[in-house]
Phi, psi and omega in degrees: 000126180283138178243133181301134182274067180223039183282148175230164178256129178242142182068228181271307187220008185285121180264125179235132170276132179288123184253129178251139174211126182053045174066022174220158180276138185223166178232149170269166176303317183299319179296320179295316179299317181293317182295325183263008179054044179257158176298147180301126181104352182297311181296319179299317181296319179295319179299315182295322180292334185240026189300329181294342180274347184261135181252125180294136183092341179247310181258339180201163175234140173261118182260126179278159181300330180295342180263010186303323183299329183292337183258351181299323179300341180262004180077022181251125178263137177257117179288165181304330181282352182102176185219139177264129176245132185261129177277176179300314181294324177292321178299315181295328174290315187295323186267014177300331181274357179274102185241012180286172185300319183291331187301319183297316180294316183294317179302315181296318181293318181295319180293312185285318191254345179255297186287323190258013165081007175279075191300137175244114181294149181303128178090353179263126180294149180293321179201160176291116182235154174299150180296135181232174180299159181286166178299320179298316179295321178301312182292329176296318178293317179297322179292323177297319178296318181297313181291328179296323187257005189302324184266002182274145178287329180255053187295322180297315179295320180294317180297318179296318181294319179294318178298319179294324178297317179297317179300319181292312186290330181257359177056056179229161180283338180187169182301323181294346182262005180296135179286148181306321182290347180259004183299315181295328177294318179297319178298317180297320178298317181290327177295323176294322177295323177295320177296318179296319180296322178294319178294320178299319180295321177297318179296318180300315179295322179296317180291324178294318178300316179298318180297315181295314184290318189269338185240300185298312186282346179252000176070025179278126179299134181267087184282172178297327178293315178295324178297319179296316179296320181297316180295317179297322177297321178294316182295328179294338179282342184271142175290153179295140178285145179292147175272093187295329179295321179291323178299314180297318180300318180292322180292325183273349181290139179295142181253083184255355187262007181078185182295155177294143177293149178292146179295144179283134180273000000 
C-alpha cells in the first residue's frame, strides 16, 4: 500500500502522515493519542463523553467503509463500521482536557505545522531549540510521576504539583524542556517524591488502623469535634511544606553583601 510522502514530526519523535478529507486536513483518534503520548483510546473516550458538543461536518467527519480507498494513500484504514476524522476545530475542542506539559507543545505544533500548512519535512526540526532530554527519558519521568501518585486520591493535583516542582527546581518551562545534563537531577527529585508518597501511605494506613480500632470497633460516635482532633493529629505527623514564595524571593534578592558570616562557636 502506497503511503503519501508528507510525514512530519510532532513532539519528540511522533511521525504523522498528513491526512486530507474533503479538502481539509484531519486526524484520527489514533493519531491524536500518538501525538499526545496518551493510551490508545483516550481521544475516542473524550469524544464520546462530549459528543453532544461536536457537530458533524464542522468538528468531525464520519467516513463510510465505501470511502476506504480515498484514505489508503495516507496509510489510514477504514473499518467496516466506519471511521471518525477530527477537524482542526474539533481537535481544539477535544484536547481542552489535555493539560500535561507535552500537550501545550503538541497543540501548537499540530495547529501550525499540521492543520495550517506550515509543512515541516520529515526529519527537519521545527525550529532551532536547545538540546533537551530524549523521548525515552521524557516518558520515563512521566511514568515515575504516574507511579508515585498512583495510590493517591488527589492524583491529578499531585501530578500537576510534582511537575511544577521539577520546573521550578530545574528552571525549565516543562518536563519536555529539561536539559540532558539535568536528567539525573530530575530523577533524584522524583525519587524523593516517591519516598514522600510511601511515607504518606504509611501514615494513612496508621491513621486508618487507629480509626478502626478506636472508633468503629468500639462504637464511639465520630463527632465533628473528634474529626477535628483526628485531622490535627494527622497533620502533626506531616513535615511543614516549604514557603515557595519566600524561596523565590530569596533567590531573586540581590546579593551585594558578600558571603554570610560563619556562625560563632
